[in-house]
BALOBA-1460 file (C-alpha; in Angstrom, 3 decimals):
// residues 369
<rec num="1" residu="m" x="-18.988" y="13.872" z="-10.709"/>
<rec num="2" residu="g" x="-16.832" y="13.575" z="-14.115"/>
<rec num="3" residu="m" x="-15.669" y="10.023" z="-13.013"/>
<rec num="4" residu="t" x="-18.758" y="8.678" z="-14.446"/>
<rec num="5" residu="a" x="-16.862" y="6.435" z="-16.548"/>
<rec num="6" residu="t" x="-15.759" y="4.641" z="-13.487"/>
<rec num="7" residu="p" x="-17.963" y="2.323" z="-12.022"/>
<rec num="8" residu="s" x="-19.388" y="3.412" z="-8.371"/>
<rec num="9" residu="l" x="-16.706" y="2.268" z="-5.936"/>
<rec num="10" residu="t" x="-19.740" y="1.742" z="-3.277"/>
<rec num="11" residu="k" x="-22.614" y="0.455" z="-5.597"/>
<rec num="12" residu="d" x="-23.093" y="-2.902" z="-3.682"/>
<rec num="13" residu="t" x="-21.330" y="-1.992" z="-0.296"/>
<rec num="14" residu="a" x="-23.529" y="0.360" z="1.940"/>
<rec num="15" residu="l" x="-24.032" y="-2.219" z="4.573"/>
<rec num="16" residu="s" x="-25.995" y="-2.060" z="8.165"/>
<rec num="17" residu="p" x="-24.106" y="-1.967" z="11.285"/>
<rec num="18" residu="t" x="-24.689" y="-5.490" z="11.866"/>
<rec num="19" residu="t" x="-22.116" y="-6.450" z="8.934"/>
<rec num="20" residu="s" x="-19.307" y="-3.997" z="10.624"/>
<rec num="21" residu="q" x="-17.070" y="-7.060" z="11.405"/>
<rec num="22" residu="e" x="-16.916" y="-8.442" z="7.844"/>
<rec num="23" residu="w" x="-14.277" y="-6.989" z="5.674"/>
<rec num="24" residu="i" x="-16.601" y="-4.958" z="3.641"/>
<rec num="25" residu="s" x="-17.527" y="-1.396" z="2.740"/>
<rec num="26" residu="t" x="-19.959" y="-0.066" z="5.564"/>
<rec num="27" residu="t" x="-19.676" y="3.597" z="3.853"/>
<rec num="28" residu="t" x="-19.175" y="5.739" z="0.456"/>
<rec num="29" residu="a" x="-17.153" y="7.950" z="-0.652"/>
<rec num="30" residu="n" x="-19.452" y="10.884" z="-0.319"/>
<rec num="31" residu="e" x="-20.194" y="9.843" z="3.579"/>
<rec num="32" residu="i" x="-16.625" y="9.678" z="4.208"/>
<rec num="33" residu="a" x="-16.172" y="13.361" z="2.895"/>
<rec num="34" residu="d" x="-18.795" y="14.785" z="4.929"/>
<rec num="35" residu="w" x="-17.241" y="12.945" z="8.041"/>
<rec num="36" residu="i" x="-13.799" y="14.758" z="6.835"/>
<rec num="37" residu="r" x="-15.572" y="17.926" z="6.981"/>
<rec num="38" residu="e" x="-16.741" y="17.238" z="10.352"/>
<rec num="39" residu="q" x="-13.604" y="17.099" z="11.846"/>
<rec num="40" residu="n" x="-11.228" y="19.857" z="13.050"/>
<rec num="41" residu="s" x="-7.985" y="17.862" z="13.083"/>
<rec num="42" residu="i" x="-7.311" y="14.333" z="11.354"/>
<rec num="43" residu="l" x="-4.286" y="12.042" z="11.128"/>
<rec num="44" residu="l" x="-3.663" y="10.166" z="8.285"/>
<rec num="45" residu="l" x="-1.662" y="6.946" z="8.453"/>
<rec num="46" residu="t" x="-0.838" y="3.825" z="6.364"/>
<rec num="47" residu="h" x="1.288" y="0.575" z="6.737"/>
<rec num="48" residu="a" x="4.557" y="0.109" z="8.069"/>
<rec num="49" residu="k" x="7.068" y="0.607" z="5.412"/>
<rec num="50" residu="p" x="5.297" y="2.799" z="3.278"/>
<rec num="51" residu="d" x="5.194" y="2.231" z="-0.587"/>
<rec num="52" residu="g" x="4.125" y="4.277" z="-3.731"/>
<rec num="53" residu="d" x="0.597" y="3.479" z="-3.047"/>
<rec num="54" residu="a" x="0.614" y="4.228" z="0.626"/>
<rec num="55" residu="l" x="2.336" y="7.396" z="0.417"/>
<rec num="56" residu="g" x="0.496" y="8.596" z="-2.672"/>
<rec num="57" residu="s" x="-3.066" y="7.964" z="-1.068"/>
<rec num="58" residu="s" x="-2.245" y="9.479" z="2.249"/>
<rec num="59" residu="i" x="-0.218" y="12.340" z="0.757"/>
<rec num="60" residu="a" x="-2.979" y="13.267" z="-1.943"/>
<rec num="61" residu="l" x="-5.851" y="13.112" z="0.653"/>
<rec num="62" residu="a" x="-3.966" y="15.032" z="3.212"/>
<rec num="63" residu="r" x="-3.603" y="17.928" z="0.637"/>
<rec num="64" residu="a" x="-7.134" y="17.756" z="-0.546"/>
<rec num="65" residu="i" x="-8.059" y="18.156" z="3.057"/>
<rec num="66" residu="n" x="-6.173" y="21.008" z="4.047"/>
<rec num="67" residu="i" x="-6.923" y="22.745" z="0.699"/>
<rec num="68" residu="a" x="-10.539" y="22.382" z="1.121"/>
<rec num="69" residu="s" x="-10.087" y="23.906" z="4.728"/>
<rec num="70" residu="e" x="-8.717" y="26.862" z="3.570"/>
<rec num="71" residu="t" x="-11.126" y="27.193" z="1.164"/>
<rec num="72" residu="s" x="-14.309" y="26.845" z="3.315"/>
<rec num="73" residu="g" x="-12.159" y="28.824" z="6.225"/>
<rec num="74" residu="a" x="-12.862" y="25.597" z="8.187"/>
<rec num="75" residu="a" x="-10.374" y="24.713" z="11.194"/>
<rec num="76" residu="c" x="-9.407" y="21.117" z="10.063"/>
<rec num="77" residu="k" x="-5.965" y="20.478" z="9.171"/>
<rec num="78" residu="a" x="-4.404" y="17.224" z="8.112"/>
<rec num="79" residu="e" x="-1.075" y="15.600" z="8.753"/>
<rec num="80" residu="c" x="0.686" y="12.269" z="8.196"/>
<rec num="81" residu="w" x="2.491" y="9.847" z="10.179"/>
<rec num="82" residu="y" x="4.698" y="7.058" z="8.702"/>
<rec num="83" residu="a" x="6.526" y="4.145" z="10.303"/>
<rec num="84" residu="a" x="9.948" y="3.571" z="8.939"/>
<rec num="85" residu="p" x="11.793" y="2.605" z="6.848"/>
<rec num="86" residu="m" x="10.970" y="5.128" z="3.895"/>
<rec num="87" residu="p" x="11.806" y="5.068" z="0.471"/>
<rec num="88" residu="s" x="14.476" y="7.199" z="-0.726"/>
<rec num="89" residu="w" x="12.398" y="9.041" z="-2.753"/>
<rec num="90" residu="a" x="9.681" y="9.766" z="0.159"/>
<rec num="91" residu="k" x="10.529" y="13.251" z="0.544"/>
<rec num="92" residu="t" x="10.139" y="14.337" z="-2.559"/>
<rec num="93" residu="i" x="6.769" y="12.792" z="-2.410"/>
<rec num="94" residu="i" x="5.971" y="14.286" z="1.099"/>
<rec num="95" residu="g" x="7.174" y="18.097" z="0.168"/>
<rec num="96" residu="n" x="5.876" y="20.578" z="2.539"/>
<rec num="97" residu="t" x="2.945" y="18.339" z="3.401"/>
<rec num="98" residu="k" x="2.780" y="17.884" z="7.247"/>
<rec num="99" residu="a" x="4.461" y="14.540" z="8.124"/>
<rec num="100" residu="k" x="6.161" y="12.850" z="10.794"/>
<rec num="101" residu="t" x="8.363" y="9.592" z="10.534"/>
<rec num="102" residu="i" x="8.488" y="7.250" z="13.508"/>
<rec num="103" residu="e" x="11.432" y="5.431" z="13.795"/>
<rec num="104" residu="d" x="11.637" y="1.933" z="15.155"/>
<rec num="105" residu="n" x="10.832" y="1.508" z="19.066"/>
<rec num="106" residu="q" x="10.159" y="5.344" z="19.089"/>
<rec num="107" residu="p" x="7.169" y="6.427" z="20.805"/>
<rec num="108" residu="m" x="4.199" y="8.133" z="19.179"/>
<rec num="109" residu="p" x="4.246" y="11.961" z="19.117"/>
<rec num="110" residu="g" x="2.178" y="12.889" z="22.097"/>
<rec num="111" residu="a" x="1.628" y="16.547" z="21.524"/>
<rec num="112" residu="f" x="-1.278" y="15.989" z="18.787"/>
<rec num="113" residu="d" x="-4.472" y="14.059" z="19.560"/>
<rec num="114" residu="p" x="-6.559" y="14.031" z="15.968"/>
<rec num="115" residu="e" x="-10.536" y="14.314" z="16.286"/>
<rec num="116" residu="g" x="-10.198" y="12.148" z="13.161"/>
<rec num="117" residu="i" x="-7.845" y="9.285" z="11.963"/>
<rec num="118" residu="l" x="-8.035" y="8.331" z="8.352"/>
<rec num="119" residu="i" x="-5.918" y="5.220" z="7.107"/>
<rec num="120" residu="t" x="-5.307" y="4.571" z="3.612"/>
<rec num="121" residu="d" x="-3.916" y="1.295" z="1.951"/>
<rec num="122" residu="t" x="-4.089" y="-1.227" z="4.874"/>
<rec num="123" residu="g" x="-6.471" y="-2.443" z="7.374"/>
<rec num="124" residu="s" x="-4.395" y="-4.768" z="8.926"/>
<rec num="125" residu="w" x="-3.162" y="-4.817" z="12.704"/>
<rec num="126" residu="n" x="0.171" y="-6.411" z="11.393"/>
<rec num="127" residu="q" x="0.750" y="-3.809" z="9.009"/>
<rec num="128" residu="l" x="-0.116" y="-1.075" z="11.461"/>
<rec num="129" residu="a" x="1.995" y="-2.557" z="14.370"/>
<rec num="130" residu="p" x="3.641" y="0.646" z="15.282"/>
<rec num="131" residu="f" x="0.570" y="2.710" z="15.600"/>
<rec num="132" residu="a" x="-1.471" y="-0.154" z="17.610"/>
<rec num="133" residu="e" x="-1.124" y="1.322" z="20.971"/>
<rec num="134" residu="f" x="-2.301" y="4.502" z="19.995"/>
<rec num="135" residu="l" x="-4.770" y="3.278" z="17.637"/>
<rec num="136" residu="k" x="-6.559" y="1.014" z="20.108"/>
<rec num="137" residu="t" x="-8.014" y="3.855" z="22.246"/>
<rec num="138" residu="r" x="-9.190" y="5.537" z="19.358"/>
<rec num="139" residu="l" x="-11.043" y="3.216" z="17.358"/>
<rec num="140" residu="d" x="-14.273" y="4.855" z="17.352"/>
<rec num="141" residu="r" x="-12.630" y="8.132" z="15.496"/>
<rec num="142" residu="t" x="-11.020" y="6.135" z="12.706"/>
<rec num="143" residu="t" x="-11.696" y="5.542" z="8.775"/>
<rec num="144" residu="i" x="-10.149" y="3.108" z="6.578"/>
<rec num="145" residu="i" x="-9.773" y="3.546" z="2.813"/>
<rec num="146" residu="d" x="-8.499" y="-0.014" z="1.505"/>
<rec num="147" residu="h" x="-8.403" y="-2.493" z="-1.497"/>
<rec num="148" residu="h" x="-7.069" y="-5.310" z="-0.074"/>
<rec num="149" residu="l" x="-9.031" y="-8.450" z="0.186"/>
<rec num="150" residu="q" x="-8.587" y="-8.892" z="3.923"/>
<rec num="151" residu="g" x="-8.247" y="-6.615" z="6.904"/>
<rec num="152" residu="d" x="-9.177" y="-6.435" z="10.635"/>
<rec num="153" residu="a" x="-12.589" y="-4.927" z="10.791"/>
<rec num="154" residu="e" x="-12.520" y="-4.106" z="14.231"/>
<rec num="155" residu="i" x="-9.882" y="-1.321" z="13.402"/>
<rec num="156" residu="a" x="-13.021" y="0.907" z="11.922"/>
<rec num="157" residu="t" x="-16.649" y="0.784" z="11.617"/>
<rec num="158" residu="r" x="-16.258" y="3.420" z="8.650"/>
<rec num="159" residu="r" x="-14.604" y="1.345" z="6.116"/>
<rec num="160" residu="l" x="-14.611" y="1.993" z="2.396"/>
<rec num="161" residu="i" x="-13.042" y="-1.361" z="0.816"/>
<rec num="162" residu="d" x="-12.666" y="-1.422" z="-2.972"/>
<rec num="163" residu="s" x="-11.074" y="-4.805" z="-3.757"/>
<rec num="164" residu="s" x="-11.626" y="-4.641" z="-7.643"/>
<rec num="165" residu="a" x="-9.134" y="-1.434" z="-7.575"/>
<rec num="166" residu="a" x="-5.753" y="-1.706" z="-8.482"/>
<rec num="167" residu="a" x="-4.736" y="1.089" z="-6.056"/>
<rec num="168" residu="a" x="-5.919" y="2.639" z="-2.902"/>
<rec num="169" residu="v" x="-5.392" y="5.984" z="-4.646"/>
<rec num="170" residu="q" x="-8.525" y="4.910" z="-6.979"/>
<rec num="171" residu="p" x="-10.959" y="5.468" z="-4.271"/>
<rec num="172" residu="v" x="-8.901" y="8.092" z="-2.557"/>
<rec num="173" residu="a" x="-8.951" y="10.281" z="-6.185"/>
<rec num="174" residu="e" x="-12.790" y="10.283" z="-5.799"/>
<rec num="175" residu="i" x="-12.999" y="11.427" z="-2.381"/>
<rec num="176" residu="c" x="-10.594" y="14.264" z="-3.558"/>
<rec num="177" residu="c" x="-12.647" y="15.257" z="-6.062"/>
<rec num="178" residu="i" x="-15.900" y="15.279" z="-3.486"/>
<rec num="179" residu="l" x="-13.527" y="17.536" z="-1.154"/>
<rec num="180" residu="l" x="-12.647" y="20.143" z="-3.572"/>
<rec num="181" residu="g" x="-15.836" y="19.890" z="-5.488"/>
<rec num="182" residu="v" x="-14.383" y="19.135" z="-8.895"/>
<rec num="183" residu="d" x="-15.879" y="16.984" z="-11.777"/>
<rec num="184" residu="s" x="-13.099" y="15.124" z="-12.532"/>
<rec num="185" residu="p" x="-9.618" y="14.011" z="-11.327"/>
<rec num="186" residu="a" x="-8.225" y="15.922" z="-14.353"/>
<rec num="187" residu="d" x="-9.398" y="19.121" z="-12.768"/>
<rec num="188" residu="l" x="-7.517" y="18.339" z="-9.226"/>
<rec num="189" residu="p" x="-4.295" y="20.431" z="-8.582"/>
<rec num="190" residu="v" x="-1.094" y="18.665" z="-9.679"/>
<rec num="191" residu="e" x="0.054" y="18.641" z="-6.408"/>
<rec num="192" residu="i" x="-2.789" y="16.232" z="-5.433"/>
<rec num="193" residu="a" x="-2.730" y="14.567" z="-8.680"/>
<rec num="194" residu="m" x="1.238" y="13.705" z="-8.555"/>
<rec num="195" residu="p" x="1.049" y="11.502" z="-5.422"/>
<rec num="196" residu="l" x="-2.144" y="10.013" z="-7.036"/>
<rec num="197" residu="y" x="-0.254" y="8.907" z="-10.014"/>
<rec num="198" residu="v" x="2.698" y="7.387" z="-8.023"/>
<rec num="199" residu="g" x="0.179" y="5.117" z="-6.119"/>
<rec num="200" residu="l" x="-1.282" y="3.861" z="-9.001"/>
<rec num="201" residu="a" x="1.734" y="3.523" z="-11.358"/>
<rec num="202" residu="t" x="3.774" y="1.957" z="-8.366"/>
<rec num="203" residu="d" x="0.962" y="-0.535" z="-7.412"/>
<rec num="204" residu="t" x="0.465" y="-1.690" z="-11.428"/>
<rec num="205" residu="g" x="4.128" y="-2.282" z="-11.832"/>
<rec num="206" residu="w" x="4.064" y="1.054" z="-14.143"/>
<rec num="207" residu="f" x="1.117" y="-0.365" z="-15.855"/>
<rec num="208" residu="k" x="2.249" y="-3.855" z="-16.672"/>
<rec num="209" residu="h" x="0.554" y="-6.069" z="-13.741"/>
<rec num="210" residu="s" x="-2.572" y="-8.157" z="-14.347"/>
<rec num="211" residu="n" x="-4.691" y="-5.493" z="-12.198"/>
<rec num="212" residu="v" x="-4.392" y="-2.934" z="-14.700"/>
<rec num="213" residu="d" x="-7.864" y="-2.570" z="-16.476"/>
<rec num="214" residu="g" x="-9.871" y="0.457" z="-18.124"/>
<rec num="215" residu="r" x="-10.719" y="2.316" z="-14.803"/>
<rec num="216" residu="v" x="-6.866" y="2.249" z="-13.971"/>
<rec num="217" residu="m" x="-5.830" y="3.779" z="-17.708"/>
<rec num="218" residu="r" x="-8.634" y="6.276" z="-17.677"/>
<rec num="219" residu="l" x="-7.613" y="7.782" z="-14.188"/>
<rec num="220" residu="a" x="-4.152" y="7.660" z="-15.237"/>
<rec num="221" residu="g" x="-4.951" y="9.344" z="-18.426"/>
<rec num="222" residu="q" x="-7.018" y="12.191" z="-16.258"/>
<rec num="223" residu="l" x="-4.246" y="12.752" z="-14.000"/>
<rec num="224" residu="l" x="-1.698" y="13.276" z="-16.615"/>
<rec num="225" residu="d" x="-4.176" y="15.815" z="-17.927"/>
<rec num="226" residu="t" x="-3.386" y="17.981" z="-14.766"/>
<rec num="227" residu="g" x="0.130" y="18.408" z="-15.841"/>
<rec num="228" residu="v" x="2.072" y="15.453" z="-14.141"/>
<rec num="229" residu="n" x="5.173" y="14.729" z="-15.612"/>
<rec num="230" residu="h" x="5.283" y="11.261" z="-15.652"/>
<rec num="231" residu="t" x="8.919" y="10.852" z="-17.028"/>
<rec num="232" residu="s" x="10.171" y="12.540" z="-13.995"/>
<rec num="233" residu="i" x="7.947" y="10.341" z="-11.845"/>
<rec num="234" residu="f" x="9.754" y="7.479" z="-13.533"/>
<rec num="235" residu="a" x="13.073" y="8.678" z="-12.805"/>
<rec num="236" residu="m" x="12.466" y="9.541" z="-9.184"/>
<rec num="237" residu="l" x="10.946" y="5.986" z="-8.904"/>
<rec num="238" residu="y" x="13.260" y="3.861" z="-10.590"/>
<rec num="239" residu="q" x="16.261" y="5.789" z="-11.973"/>
<rec num="240" residu="r" x="17.688" y="6.954" z="-8.375"/>
<rec num="241" residu="d" x="19.120" y="3.727" z="-7.042"/>
<rec num="242" residu="r" x="22.372" y="3.263" z="-4.786"/>
<rec num="243" residu="t" x="24.802" y="1.000" z="-5.825"/>
<rec num="244" residu="s" x="24.109" y="-1.104" z="-2.718"/>
<rec num="245" residu="r" x="20.815" y="-1.909" z="-4.005"/>
<rec num="246" residu="f" x="22.519" y="-3.929" z="-6.711"/>
<rec num="247" residu="k" x="24.868" y="-5.520" z="-4.499"/>
<rec num="248" residu="l" x="21.959" y="-6.637" z="-2.378"/>
<rec num="249" residu="m" x="19.943" y="-7.638" z="-5.432"/>
<rec num="250" residu="a" x="22.932" y="-9.935" z="-6.425"/>
<rec num="251" residu="r" x="22.863" y="-11.453" z="-2.900"/>
<rec num="252" residu="a" x="19.198" y="-12.167" z="-3.782"/>
<rec num="253" residu="l" x="19.445" y="-13.678" z="-6.967"/>
<rec num="254" residu="e" x="22.469" y="-15.906" z="-5.853"/>
<rec num="255" residu="s" x="20.426" y="-17.234" z="-3.081"/>
<rec num="256" residu="m" x="17.654" y="-18.227" z="-5.547"/>
<rec num="257" residu="e" x="16.291" y="-21.721" z="-5.118"/>
<rec num="258" residu="i" x="13.741" y="-23.250" z="-7.990"/>
<rec num="259" residu="i" x="11.200" y="-25.438" z="-6.423"/>
<rec num="260" residu="k" x="10.872" y="-27.690" z="-9.928"/>
<rec num="261" residu="e" x="7.434" y="-29.560" z="-8.462"/>
<rec num="262" residu="k" x="5.533" y="-25.983" z="-7.517"/>
<rec num="263" residu="n" x="7.060" y="-23.921" z="-10.229"/>
<rec num="264" residu="a" x="8.273" y="-21.755" z="-7.724"/>
<rec num="265" residu="a" x="11.580" y="-19.471" z="-7.007"/>
<rec num="266" residu="i" x="12.078" y="-18.591" z="-3.574"/>
<rec num="267" residu="m" x="15.121" y="-15.630" z="-2.912"/>
<rec num="268" residu="t" x="16.138" y="-14.728" z="0.697"/>
<rec num="269" residu="v" x="18.074" y="-11.861" z="2.122"/>
<rec num="270" residu="t" x="19.623" y="-12.030" z="5.535"/>
<rec num="271" residu="l" x="20.561" y="-9.304" z="8.014"/>
<rec num="272" residu="q" x="24.034" y="-10.329" z="6.867"/>
<rec num="273" residu="d" x="23.048" y="-8.986" z="3.652"/>
<rec num="274" residu="f" x="22.108" y="-6.040" z="4.231"/>
<rec num="275" residu="k" x="25.134" y="-5.494" z="6.714"/>
<rec num="276" residu="d" x="27.586" y="-6.541" z="3.777"/>
<rec num="277" residu="t" x="26.268" y="-4.447" z="1.495"/>
<rec num="278" residu="k" x="25.392" y="-1.334" z="3.074"/>
<rec num="279" residu="a" x="21.698" y="-1.662" z="1.911"/>
<rec num="280" residu="g" x="18.523" y="-0.536" z="3.846"/>
<rec num="281" residu="p" x="15.501" y="-2.386" z="3.982"/>
<rec num="282" residu="g" x="13.600" y="-0.527" z="1.557"/>
<rec num="283" residu="e" x="16.331" y="-1.122" z="-1.049"/>
<rec num="284" residu="t" x="14.402" y="-4.647" z="-1.785"/>
<rec num="285" residu="g" x="11.471" y="-3.248" z="-3.766"/>
<rec num="286" residu="g" x="11.164" y="-4.978" z="-7.426"/>
<rec num="287" residu="f" x="13.209" y="-7.952" z="-6.354"/>
<rec num="288" residu="v" x="10.543" y="-10.276" z="-6.320"/>
<rec num="289" residu="d" x="9.172" y="-9.733" z="-9.899"/>
<rec num="290" residu="l" x="12.599" y="-10.326" z="-11.307"/>
<rec num="291" residu="p" x="12.406" y="-14.263" z="-11.534"/>
<rec num="292" residu="q" x="8.781" y="-14.153" z="-13.184"/>
<rec num="293" residu="s" x="11.024" y="-13.505" z="-16.451"/>
<rec num="294" residu="v" x="11.563" y="-17.086" z="-16.440"/>
<rec num="295" residu="a" x="8.743" y="-19.047" z="-18.575"/>
<rec num="296" residu="a" x="8.380" y="-22.218" z="-16.340"/>
<rec num="297" residu="i" x="8.298" y="-19.640" z="-12.682"/>
<rec num="298" residu="r" x="4.704" y="-19.020" z="-11.828"/>
<rec num="299" residu="v" x="5.337" y="-18.422" z="-8.049"/>
<rec num="300" residu="v" x="8.165" y="-15.997" z="-6.797"/>
<rec num="301" residu="a" x="8.789" y="-15.481" z="-2.979"/>
<rec num="302" residu="i" x="11.249" y="-12.978" z="-1.705"/>
<rec num="303" residu="l" x="11.908" y="-13.725" z="2.224"/>
<rec num="304" residu="t" x="13.673" y="-10.982" z="4.176"/>
<rec num="305" residu="e" x="15.254" y="-11.382" z="7.549"/>
<rec num="306" residu="q" x="14.708" y="-8.747" z="9.865"/>
<rec num="307" residu="k" x="14.670" y="-7.556" z="13.311"/>
<rec num="308" residu="d" x="12.694" y="-5.575" z="15.656"/>
<rec num="309" residu="a" x="12.467" y="-4.770" z="19.664"/>
<rec num="310" residu="d" x="10.829" y="-8.494" z="20.024"/>
<rec num="311" residu="g" x="13.591" y="-10.233" z="17.889"/>
<rec num="312" residu="v" x="14.291" y="-11.706" z="14.499"/>
<rec num="313" residu="f" x="11.326" y="-12.482" z="11.977"/>
<rec num="314" residu="t" x="10.755" y="-12.996" z="8.404"/>
<rec num="315" residu="k" x="8.846" y="-11.000" z="6.094"/>
<rec num="316" residu="i" x="7.770" y="-12.860" z="2.895"/>
<rec num="317" residu="s" x="6.455" y="-11.279" z="-0.585"/>
<rec num="318" residu="l" x="4.533" y="-13.486" z="-3.075"/>
<rec num="319" residu="r" x="3.686" y="-12.819" z="-6.605"/>
<rec num="320" residu="s" x="2.134" y="-15.142" z="-9.106"/>
<rec num="321" residu="k" x="1.517" y="-15.283" z="-12.683"/>
<rec num="322" residu="p" x="-0.753" y="-17.641" z="-14.959"/>
<rec num="323" residu="d" x="0.931" y="-19.871" z="-17.533"/>
<rec num="324" residu="e" x="-0.484" y="-18.554" z="-20.750"/>
<rec num="325" residu="w" x="0.598" y="-21.298" z="-23.167"/>
<rec num="326" residu="e" x="-0.438" y="-23.977" z="-20.836"/>
<rec num="327" residu="g" x="-3.693" y="-22.457" z="-20.008"/>
<rec num="328" residu="k" x="-3.224" y="-22.709" z="-16.429"/>
<rec num="329" residu="p" x="-4.351" y="-19.949" z="-13.895"/>
<rec num="330" residu="a" x="-2.320" y="-18.114" z="-11.713"/>
<rec num="331" residu="v" x="-1.778" y="-19.515" z="-8.197"/>
<rec num="332" residu="d" x="-3.832" y="-17.553" z="-5.610"/>
<rec num="333" residu="v" x="-0.887" y="-16.336" z="-3.409"/>
<rec num="334" residu="n" x="-3.240" y="-14.533" z="-0.972"/>
<rec num="335" residu="a" x="-4.933" y="-18.019" z="-0.057"/>
<rec num="336" residu="v" x="-1.152" y="-18.922" z="0.620"/>
<rec num="337" residu="c" x="-0.232" y="-15.839" z="2.583"/>
<rec num="338" residu="n" x="-3.613" y="-16.473" z="4.564"/>
<rec num="339" residu="t" x="-2.153" y="-19.713" z="6.057"/>
<rec num="340" residu="l" x="0.704" y="-17.830" z="7.178"/>
<rec num="341" residu="g" x="-1.191" y="-15.417" z="8.909"/>
<rec num="342" residu="g" x="-0.775" y="-12.595" z="6.138"/>
<rec num="343" residu="g" x="-2.735" y="-11.543" z="2.850"/>
<rec num="344" residu="g" x="-3.244" y="-8.894" z="0.076"/>
<rec num="345" residu="h" x="-4.186" y="-9.722" z="-3.535"/>
<rec num="346" residu="a" x="-4.600" y="-12.719" z="-5.331"/>
<rec num="347" residu="r" x="-1.519" y="-12.170" z="-7.443"/>
<rec num="348" residu="a" x="0.246" y="-10.040" z="-4.911"/>
<rec num="349" residu="s" x="0.267" y="-10.669" z="-1.140"/>
<rec num="350" residu="g" x="2.600" y="-11.070" z="1.732"/>
<rec num="351" residu="a" x="3.124" y="-12.150" z="5.318"/>
<rec num="352" residu="k" x="5.261" y="-11.573" z="8.461"/>
<rec num="353" residu="i" x="6.130" y="-14.544" z="10.563"/>
<rec num="354" residu="r" x="7.695" y="-14.388" z="13.717"/>
<rec num="355" residu="k" x="10.600" y="-17.523" z="12.664"/>
<rec num="356" residu="p" x="14.233" y="-17.859" z="11.630"/>
<rec num="357" residu="l" x="14.430" y="-17.324" z="7.858"/>
<rec num="358" residu="e" x="14.929" y="-20.829" z="6.957"/>
<rec num="359" residu="e" x="12.224" y="-22.278" z="9.176"/>
<rec num="360" residu="a" x="9.826" y="-19.522" z="7.475"/>
<rec num="361" residu="k" x="11.148" y="-20.530" z="4.197"/>
<rec num="362" residu="q" x="9.995" y="-24.417" z="4.932"/>
<rec num="363" residu="m" x="6.482" y="-23.394" z="5.988"/>
<rec num="364" residu="l" x="6.325" y="-21.170" z="3.048"/>
<rec num="365" residu="i" x="7.168" y="-24.411" z="0.568"/>
<rec num="366" residu="a" x="4.702" y="-26.437" z="2.395"/>
<rec num="367" residu="a" x="1.776" y="-23.804" z="2.009"/>
<rec num="368" residu="l" x="2.694" y="-23.390" z="-1.739"/>
<rec num="369" residu="p" x="-0.175" y="-25.697" z="-3.944"/>
């Protein structure tokens, strides 16, 4: 493959079935491509409230699967299911790819029973809760491609986990190349490269987060070589906000509490805030990054009050940064979220707590080092 400049995603992860309950890779990109070719139908899933990496990885892979099937004359067709809420730009990414959005409390579509299920950008029951009942009877046909530090290994014995990747689209890009028989992501069709670039750009904060490395920039360059228009993608992602988002942002910033002894800033967004500003749950994206511009702040959290069929709960998103001047390392927010039943990455993580917002905030403060 022409991706030789990128270290093998699975160089030390081909493991025996006896380790299948550990959150580690049990297969390779080539083996997943072979498994895909054996299926007559594939359903792609990702975490609820999908972001750029979730949408980008699933849409790119669905398109690669369908193009490869058309080329080979095989019957395999792929479609995507998403659990709402969706970002405002989701329709632009999805385009004409077959996809369904499952609204809150809506039952799963009953007509489609896929031979294979492919989950990207998560391996957590919490994040897959809307699909849980559907998945539990189909775990033997499920495969996971992820880059997070934790997950529930029981969901799939076939797992490709690259926790060193900044985004799930990185291992997905390799699989797309294998499926289409091309040497490099630079040779992918632009309709596949575009969602891959969306996932890479969003999960790196438009290439400014600490997870950016040579692999990220090489892949970004290769995707741009396909004809991806990064300026139009930036405009789609960051220059199409509604005024309601700014009203909600003002509420979040107004709520900010500084925990001096922990160098932390905590913001809260209530159900009433959403109602008053007429904003949707998907409009809080990026809020958690704002207080990081304050020199003394090393940890930022935003707590969002939400409600589902089981009642009110609190969603927590955490970000951290090192103190470059004092030489202090960044707080491991993945470890913090582990204590709250969540997880993610060392510098960006989250959790969902079945507690009222104020109680959840006190739990978070107690968990911060």
